C-alpha positions as CSV (number, residue, x, y, z in Angstrom):
1,X,-190.4,-57.0,-61.2
2,X,-194.0,-58.8,-61.2
3,X,-196.2,-59.2,-64.4
4,X,-199.8,-60.0,-64.8
5,X,-200.9,-61.7,-67.6
6,X,-204.5,-61.9,-68.3
7,X,-205.9,-63.8,-71.1
8,X,-209.5,-64.9,-71.7
9,X,-208.6,-68.5,-72.1
10,X,-205.0,-70.5,-71.3
11,X,-203.6,-73.8,-71.6
12,X,-204.1,-76.1,-69.8
13,X,-207.5,-75.4,-68.3
14,X,-209.2,-74.4,-71.2
15,X,-209.9,-76.1,-74.5
16,X,-206.9,-74.9,-76.1
17,X,-205.5,-73.5,-79.3
18,X,-202.6,-71.5,-80.4
19,X,-203.3,-68.3,-78.5
20,X,-203.8,-70.4,-75.2
21,X,-200.5,-71.7,-75.8
22,X,-199.2,-68.6,-76.3
23,X,-200.0,-67.5,-72.9
24,X,-198.4,-70.5,-71.2
25,X,-195.1,-70.8,-72.7
26,X,-194.8,-67.0,-72.6
27,X,-195.2,-67.2,-68.7
28,X,-193.0,-70.1,-68.4
29,X,-190.2,-68.6,-70.3
30,X,-190.7,-64.9,-68.5
31,X,-190.2,-67.4,-65.6
32,X,-186.9,-68.7,-66.6
33,X,-186.1,-65.0,-67.0
34,X,-186.0,-64.4,-63.7
35,X,-189.6,-62.4,-63.8
36,X,-192.4,-62.8,-61.4
37,X,-195.5,-63.9,-63.4
38,X,-199.2,-64.7,-62.6
39,X,-201.4,-65.7,-65.2
40,X,-205.1,-64.3,-64.5
41,X,-207.7,-66.5,-66.6
42,X,-211.8,-66.5,-66.5
43,X,-212.7,-69.6,-64.5
44,X,-212.6,-73.6,-66.0
45,X,-215.2,-75.8,-64.8
46,X,-213.9,-75.4,-61.1
47,X,-213.7,-72.6,-58.8
48,X,-212.1,-69.6,-58.0
49,X,-208.7,-70.6,-57.1
50,X,-205.1,-70.7,-57.4
51,X,-202.8,-73.2,-58.9
52,X,-199.8,-74.0,-59.8
53,X,-198.4,-75.7,-63.0
54,X,-195.0,-76.2,-63.8
55,X,-193.9,-73.2,-61.7
56,X,-196.7,-70.6,-63.1
57,X,-198.8,-69.5,-61.0
58,X,-202.6,-69.6,-62.3
59,X,-205.4,-67.4,-60.8
60,X,-208.4,-68.6,-62.0
61,X,-211.7,-66.0,-61.4
62,X,-215.5,-65.8,-62.5
63,X,-216.9,-65.7,-64.9
64,X,-216.7,-68.8,-66.8
65,X,-216.7,-68.1,-70.6
66,X,-215.0,-70.7,-72.1
67,X,-217.9,-72.7,-73.8
68,X,-218.7,-69.5,-75.5
69,X,-216.0,-67.9,-76.8
70,X,-216.2,-68.9,-80.2
71,X,-219.7,-67.4,-80.5
72,X,-220.1,-63.6,-81.4
73,X,-221.6,-63.4,-77.9
74,X,-218.1,-64.1,-76.7
75,X,-217.2,-60.3,-76.9
76,X,-219.5,-59.7,-73.9
77,X,-218.0,-62.5,-72.1
78,X,-214.3,-60.8,-72.7
79,X,-216.2,-57.3,-71.3
80,X,-217.1,-59.3,-68.0
81,X,-214.2,-60.9,-67.4
82,X,-212.3,-57.9,-68.3
83,X,-214.7,-56.1,-65.2
84,X,-213.8,-58.7,-62.7
85,X,-210.3,-58.6,-63.4
86,X,-210.0,-55.0,-62.8
87,X,-212.0,-55.0,-59.6
88,X,-209.1,-58.1,-58.8
89,X,-206.1,-55.8,-59.4
90,X,-207.4,-52.6,-57.7
91,X,-205.4,-53.1,-54.5
92,X,-203.0,-56.1,-56.0
93,X,-199.0,-55.2,-56.1
94,X,-197.6,-56.2,-59.4
95,X,-195.6,-53.8,-62.1
96,X,-197.4,-54.1,-65.5
97,X,-200.3,-55.8,-66.6
98,X,-199.5,-58.0,-69.9
99,X,-202.9,-58.2,-71.2
100,X,-204.3,-60.5,-74.0
101,X,-207.3,-59.6,-76.6
102,X,-209.3,-56.8,-74.7
103,X,-209.1,-58.1,-71.0
104,X,-207.4,-55.1,-69.6
105,X,-210.0,-52.7,-70.9
106,X,-211.6,-51.9,-67.6
107,X,-208.0,-51.8,-65.8
108,X,-207.5,-48.9,-67.8
109,X,-210.1,-46.7,-65.7
110,X,-208.8,-47.6,-62.0
111,X,-207.2,-44.7,-60.2
112,X,-203.3,-44.7,-59.8
113,X,-203.2,-48.2,-62.3
114,X,-200.1,-49.7,-63.3
115,X,-199.0,-49.4,-66.9
116,X,-200.7,-51.5,-69.5
117,X,-199.6,-53.6,-72.4
118,X,-202.3,-54.4,-75.0
119,X,-201.1,-57.9,-76.6
120,X,-203.3,-58.5,-80.3
121,X,-203.4,-61.1,-82.4
122,X,-205.3,-60.4,-85.7
123,X,-208.4,-62.5,-84.7
124,X,-209.0,-60.0,-81.8
125,X,-208.8,-57.0,-83.8
126,X,-210.9,-58.2,-86.8
127,X,-214.8,-58.9,-86.6
128,X,-216.9,-62.0,-87.5
129,X,-219.0,-60.4,-90.5
130,X,-222.5,-61.0,-88.8
131,X,-224.9,-58.4,-90.5
132,X,-228.0,-57.0,-89.0
133,X,-229.8,-57.8,-92.1
134,X,-228.4,-61.4,-92.1
135,X,-228.4,-62.6,-88.5
136,X,-230.6,-60.9,-85.3
137,X,-228.6,-62.6,-82.6
138,X,-225.4,-62.1,-81.3
139,X,-225.1,-65.7,-81.0
140,X,-224.7,-66.4,-84.7
141,X,-226.9,-68.8,-87.0
142,X,-225.1,-71.8,-87.4
143,X,-222.0,-73.5,-86.1
144,X,-220.2,-73.8,-89.6
145,X,-220.5,-69.9,-90.4
146,X,-218.9,-69.1,-86.9
147,X,-215.4,-66.9,-88.2
148,X,-215.7,-68.3,-91.4
149,X,-214.2,-65.2,-92.6
150,X,-213.4,-61.6,-91.3
151,X,-213.8,-58.1,-91.7
152,X,-212.0,-55.2,-90.6
153,X,-214.2,-52.3,-89.0
154,X,-212.8,-48.9,-88.1
155,X,-213.8,-47.3,-84.7
156,X,-214.4,-44.0,-87.1
157,X,-216.7,-45.9,-89.5
158,X,-219.6,-43.9,-90.8
159,X,-223.0,-44.6,-90.3
160,X,-223.7,-47.0,-93.5
161,X,-221.0,-49.2,-91.6
162,X,-222.1,-49.1,-88.3
163,X,-225.4,-49.7,-88.8
164,X,-224.6,-52.7,-90.8
165,X,-222.7,-53.9,-88.0
166,X,-224.1,-52.6,-84.8
167,X,-222.7,-55.4,-82.5
168,X,-219.3,-55.6,-83.6
169,X,-218.7,-51.6,-83.4
170,X,-220.6,-51.5,-79.8
171,X,-218.9,-54.6,-78.2
172,X,-215.7,-55.0,-80.1
173,X,-214.4,-52.2,-82.4
174,X,-215.2,-49.4,-80.3
175,X,-214.1,-50.9,-76.8
176,X,-210.7,-51.9,-78.7
177,X,-210.0,-48.5,-80.1
178,X,-210.3,-47.4,-76.3
179,X,-208.3,-50.5,-75.4
180,X,-205.4,-49.4,-78.0
181,X,-205.4,-46.0,-77.6
182,X,-205.4,-46.1,-74.0
183,X,-202.6,-48.4,-73.0
184,X,-199.1,-47.9,-73.0
185,X,-197.5,-50.2,-75.6
186,X,-199.9,-52.3,-78.3
187,X,-198.1,-55.5,-79.1
188,X,-198.5,-57.2,-82.7
189,X,-197.5,-60.8,-83.6
190,X,-195.5,-59.3,-86.7
191,X,-194.8,-56.2,-88.7
192,X,-197.5,-57.5,-91.4
193,X,-200.2,-56.1,-89.4
194,X,-198.8,-52.8,-88.3
195,X,-200.2,-50.8,-91.1
196,X,-203.2,-51.8,-90.8
197,X,-203.7,-51.8,-87.4
198,X,-202.4,-48.3,-86.9
199,X,-204.7,-47.1,-89.6
200,X,-208.0,-49.0,-88.8
201,X,-207.5,-47.5,-85.0
202,X,-205.6,-44.2,-85.8
203,X,-202.5,-45.2,-82.8
204,X,-199.2,-43.7,-82.6
205,X,-197.0,-45.8,-84.4
206,X,-194.3,-45.4,-81.7
207,X,-196.2,-47.1,-79.2
208,X,-196.7,-50.3,-81.5
209,X,-194.3,-52.8,-81.5
210,X,-193.7,-56.5,-82.4
211,X,-193.4,-59.2,-80.3
212,X,-193.8,-62.6,-82.0
213,X,-195.5,-66.1,-81.5
214,X,-192.6,-68.4,-80.6
215,X,-191.9,-72.1,-80.2
216,X,-189.6,-74.3,-77.8
217,X,-186.8,-74.9,-80.8
218,X,-185.0,-77.5,-78.7
219,X,-188.0,-79.1,-76.7
220,X,-189.4,-80.1,-80.1
221,X,-186.1,-81.5,-81.4
222,X,-185.8,-83.1,-78.5
223,X,-189.2,-85.0,-78.8
224,X,-189.1,-85.6,-82.1
225,X,-185.9,-87.5,-81.5
226,X,-187.4,-89.3,-78.6
227,X,-190.7,-90.3,-80.1
228,X,-191.4,-93.7,-81.1
229,X,-194.5,-92.9,-83.4
230,X,-193.9,-94.8,-87.4
231,X,-196.2,-94.5,-90.5
232,X,-197.0,-98.1,-90.0
233,X,-198.7,-97.2,-86.8
234,X,-201.2,-95.0,-88.4
235,X,-201.4,-97.5,-91.2
236,X,-199.7,-95.6,-93.7
237,X,-196.5,-96.7,-96.1
238,X,-193.3,-95.5,-97.3
239,X,-194.7,-94.1,-100.6
240,X,-197.5,-92.0,-99.2
241,X,-197.5,-88.6,-98.9
242,X,-198.5,-87.6,-95.8
243,X,-199.8,-84.4,-94.7
244,X,-200.6,-82.9,-91.7
245,X,-202.4,-80.1,-90.0
246,X,-202.7,-79.3,-86.4
247,X,-206.0,-77.0,-85.6
248,X,-208.7,-76.2,-83.6
249,X,-211.8,-77.9,-86.2
250,X,-213.4,-74.2,-86.8
251,X,-214.6,-72.7,-89.6
252,X,-211.7,-70.2,-90.1
253,X,-209.1,-72.7,-89.7
254,X,-210.0,-74.2,-93.0
255,X,-209.5,-77.9,-92.3
256,X,-212.7,-78.4,-94.5
257,X,-210.7,-77.2,-97.2
258,X,-207.9,-79.0,-97.1
259,X,-209.7,-82.1,-96.8
260,X,-211.3,-81.3,-100.0
261,X,-208.1,-80.7,-101.7
262,X,-207.0,-84.1,-100.5
263,X,-209.4,-85.7,-102.9
264,X,-208.0,-83.4,-105.9
265,X,-204.2,-84.6,-104.8
266,X,-205.0,-87.6,-104.5
267,X,-205.8,-87.9,-108.4
268,X,-202.1,-87.5,-109.0
269,X,-200.2,-89.0,-106.0
270,X,-201.0,-91.3,-103.1
271,X,-201.4,-88.9,-100.1
272,X,-202.7,-89.1,-96.8
273,X,-203.8,-86.6,-94.4
274,X,-203.4,-86.2,-90.5
275,X,-205.8,-83.9,-88.5
276,X,-205.1,-83.1,-85.0
277,X,-207.5,-80.9,-83.1
278,X,-211.1,-81.1,-81.4
279,X,-214.1,-78.5,-82.2
280,X,-217.9,-77.8,-83.5
281,X,-216.5,-78.8,-87.2
282,X,-216.1,-82.5,-86.4
283,X,-218.8,-84.0,-87.8
284,X,-218.7,-82.0,-90.6
285,X,-215.3,-82.8,-91.5
286,X,-216.1,-86.1,-91.0
287,X,-218.9,-86.4,-93.2
288,X,-216.8,-84.7,-96.0
289,X,-214.0,-87.0,-95.8
290,X,-216.7,-89.8,-96.4
291,X,-218.5,-88.1,-98.9
292,X,-215.5,-87.9,-101.0
293,X,-214.6,-91.3,-100.3
294,X,-211.5,-90.1,-98.2
295,X,-212.4,-91.9,-95.2
296,X,-209.4,-94.5,-95.2
297,X,-207.2,-91.4,-96.3
298,X,-207.9,-89.4,-93.5
299,X,-206.6,-89.6,-89.7
300,X,-208.3,-87.5,-87.1
301,X,-206.8,-87.5,-83.6
302,X,-208.5,-85.5,-80.7
303,X,-206.8,-85.8,-77.8
304,X,-202.9,-85.9,-78.3
305,X,-200.9,-84.6,-75.3
306,X,-198.6,-81.9,-75.9
307,X,-195.5,-83.8,-75.1
308,X,-196.8,-86.6,-78.0
309,X,-197.3,-84.4,-81.0
310,X,-193.9,-84.1,-82.2
311,X,-194.2,-87.9,-83.4
312,X,-196.6,-86.6,-85.5
313,X,-194.7,-83.9,-87.1
314,X,-192.1,-86.6,-87.7
315,X,-193.8,-89.2,-89.6
316,X,-195.1,-86.1,-91.8
317,X,-194.0,-84.6,-95.2
318,X,-195.8,-81.6,-95.2
319,X,-197.8,-79.4,-93.0
320,X,-200.7,-77.5,-94.2
321,X,-202.4,-74.2,-92.8
322,X,-205.4,-72.8,-94.4
323,X,-206.5,-70.1,-92.5
324,X,-209.3,-68.0,-93.6
325,X,-207.5,-65.0,-92.8
326,X,-203.8,-64.1,-91.9
327,X,-203.0,-64.8,-88.5
328,X,-199.9,-66.6,-86.5
329,X,-200.1,-70.1,-85.8
330,X,-198.2,-72.3,-83.1
331,X,-198.3,-75.4,-84.9
332,X,-196.4,-73.8,-88.3
333,X,-193.8,-73.1,-86.0
334,X,-193.5,-76.3,-84.3
335,X,-193.5,-77.8,-87.9
336,X,-190.5,-75.8,-89.0
337,X,-188.7,-76.5,-85.6
338,X,-188.9,-80.2,-86.6
339,X,-187.7,-79.2,-90.3
340,X,-190.9,-79.8,-92.0
341,X,-191.9,-77.8,-94.7
342,X,-195.1,-75.8,-95.0
343,X,-197.7,-74.6,-97.2
344,X,-199.7,-71.8,-95.9
345,X,-202.5,-69.0,-96.8
346,X,-201.7,-67.2,-93.6
347,X,-198.1,-66.3,-92.7
348,X,-196.3,-65.3,-95.4
349,X,-193.4,-63.6,-93.3
350,X,-192.4,-67.5,-92.5
351,X,-192.1,-68.5,-95.7
352,X,-189.7,-65.9,-97.1
353,X,-189.1,-66.5,-101.4
354,X,-191.1,-69.9,-101.1
355,X,-187.6,-71.1,-99.4
356,X,-189.1,-73.7,-97.1
357,X,-192.4,-74.4,-98.6
358,X,-195.0,-72.0,-100.2
359,X,-197.2,-68.9,-99.3
360,X,-200.5,-69.0,-101.0
361,X,-203.0,-66.5,-101.7
362,X,-206.3,-68.5,-100.8
363,X,-207.9,-71.4,-98.8
364,X,-209.4,-72.6,-102.1
365,X,-209.0,-76.5,-102.0
366,X,-207.7,-76.1,-105.9
367,X,-205.1,-73.6,-104.9
368,X,-203.9,-76.1,-101.6
369,X,-203.9,-79.0,-104.1
370,X,-202.0,-77.1,-106.7
371,X,-199.0,-75.8,-104.4
372,X,-199.1,-79.3,-102.5
373,X,-198.3,-80.9,-106.1
374,X,-195.8,-78.5,-107.1
375,X,-194.0,-78.7,-103.9
376,X,-194.5,-82.9,-104.1
377,X,-192.2,-82.9,-107.2
378,X,-189.1,-81.0,-105.4
379,X,-187.0,-82.1,-102.8
380,X,-188.9,-81.9,-99.8
381,X,-186.1,-82.9,-97.0
382,X,-184.1,-79.8,-98.6
383,X,-187.1,-77.5,-98.2
384,X,-187.3,-78.6,-94.9
385,X,-184.1,-77.7,-93.9
386,X,-183.9,-73.9,-94.9
387,X,-186.7,-74.2,-92.1
388,X,-183.8,-73.9,-89.3
389,X,-182.1,-70.6,-90.4
390,X,-185.9,-69.0,-90.5
391,X,-187.5,-70.5,-87.2
392,X,-183.8,-69.1,-85.2
393,X,-185.8,-65.8,-84.9
394,X,-189.0,-67.1,-82.7
395,X,-187.4,-69.3,-79.7
396,X,-189.1,-68.9,-76.7
397,X,-186.0,-67.5,-74.7
398,X,-185.1,-64.9,-77.3
399,X,-188.9,-63.3,-77.3
400,X,-188.7,-63.6,-73.1
401,X,-185.6,-61.5,-73.2
402,X,-187.3,-59.1,-75.6
403,X,-190.3,-59.4,-73.4
404,X,-187.8,-58.8,-70.4
405,X,-186.4,-55.9,-72.3
406,X,-189.4,-54.1,-73.1
407,X,-191.1,-54.4,-69.4
408,X,-187.9,-52.6,-68.0
409,X,-188.4,-49.6,-70.6
410,X,-192.0,-49.2,-69.8
411,X,-191.1,-49.1,-66.0
412,X,-188.1,-46.4,-66.5
413,X,-190.3,-44.4,-68.4
414,X,-193.4,-44.5,-65.9
């Protein structure tokens, strides 16, 4: 069985985040499950080519779009890549196209095509709320406004909505409907999103399934035990409450809200914040920390190697995810895999009844601070221990086995 995984960006060739790491880890464990896998993605800074990284075949084809994917015009880049992908796959021998975001849209039109899986995350089907009255360019306004919030648009919306959001409607929402309606399966990250996606796009619920974001539990625990990083290396002391967030520095990730919350938390208890990531918000975040006299209490690390991440989880007390809209986070799962309690705005399914932390309704600094202070007064180690039972359903080998069963079912039906 040969599976093509198509993604608009992928680790380690593009600036990476959770979805980029998803494609890599997913492919890695599919290979271990005995499946022949090829990842096809847009170019990085090099030429079109095939490479092998840790036993995974990567085919990089034009165009080069990673530099502007964060901008609204990134939708057009995905369309451009989707057309190139369809041409690349037209005469290729494989069994199933497993496509992330809208990358498989144009392959649906290829005569005699193979089955297509549309794998989407919340960020893929929601839209940036850039109205025609406020912005006249697909490129957006200022970087700090990009993806700050999201709106849910239906392809069956009325004229008033279409007139307000024409670019989103014609370049994203309408094509997304063709993509989801035309494929053989739609995969979502959690049941939490099923009702909304089925309702917005009027899908047959029977073709919609869940394949969660995963984490390599064994690897994370092994790396945590092997890492030598200590609080002293970061200039922290034993009494500090160490908060951690690992994200791209983009408006929708809410890192600015966490920094503002730190100022409120420090009025009550000594606390430090470790930020791991990079992105267009970097200068804004550093300025925010300085303006609130928090510079000495915030540590920003931009280029932490994947194998070194576990050390930062190990020295922390609490993980914070402050997304501005619901969605999975590989970093939250990594934190849970090593027994770190979490405060999150985005994944209620990962904190059932507050057993391992707290789910909060918004990412306002006061809400974050209040939740952190409440948890800090409790037994954080006990909260972290509860992660072990919750996280077991998100182990990559188990997810790969579920995917293999899905592939076999699709092929038997086709």
